[in-house]
N, C-alpha and C positions, 0 to 999 in steps of 0.2 A: 503493500501502502504504499503509496505516495505520503512527505509530509508537506507538501506544498497546502500553503496558506490557503487558498482558493479550492481546491481540491472538495468535491462531495463528502460531506461526514459519516452520510448511510447515501454509498451511491445505492441505483438501482436502474436497471435495464430492463426495457420492454421489448420483448420480442427480438434479443439480440440487435436493437436498433440503438437508440442517442443513450447515454447515461445520462440520469436523470436526479437531483438531490434536492436536499431543502436546504441545513443550514451548512458553512465551509466547515473544514477543523477547527479553523482561527477562531471563528463562531462559537463552534461547541467548547475548545476547552475555554474561549472564556464565561462562558455561563457556565463552566465546573469551579471555574475560579471565581466568582461571583457568589455562583451558592454556598463557598465554604466560606469567604469572607464575610457573607451575611451571616453565615450561625455563629460569628464574633462581631457582631459594629461594635461595638464597647472600642474594640482596638480599633476598625476604620475611623470611625470616629474620633478617637485620642492622636492617631496618625494623621487624621486632616488637621488638629487642631493644631501638632506639631508640626506640620508642614505649610503654616497659615492661613486653609483653606477647609476656616470651618462650616463657611456658611453654603460648601458647596460639596459636602457630603455625598449627594446621592453620582452628581456627577463624576468625583476622585471614586467613587466607590467602581464606577464603567471604566476610568483611569485604569488602577487599577489591574481591572480583570482584563483589560487589554494585554495590557504590559509583561502579565504573568505569561497568560497565551501567546507571547509574541515570544517571548524567554524560552519556554517549553518548544517552542517549533525551530527556536534557533538550535538550541540542545539536540534535537533528534536529529538536523539534520546534520551534524557535524557527525 
């Protein structure tokens, strides 16, 4: 399986034709990271406050989730 970020996370093929997918691998990894981060929102809020972004906790959560996904993809490409 390809670790490319734009590759479908759960591809399906219809009658040997085109490959269809929903979310990309990157989006799937980001969603899993977000799920984990949401399980400890106190830590996310504290980190956002430490980084000077207390009013942007939701956006900060999204940024962190994507950063974790990108880091995982980069590591998998090694």
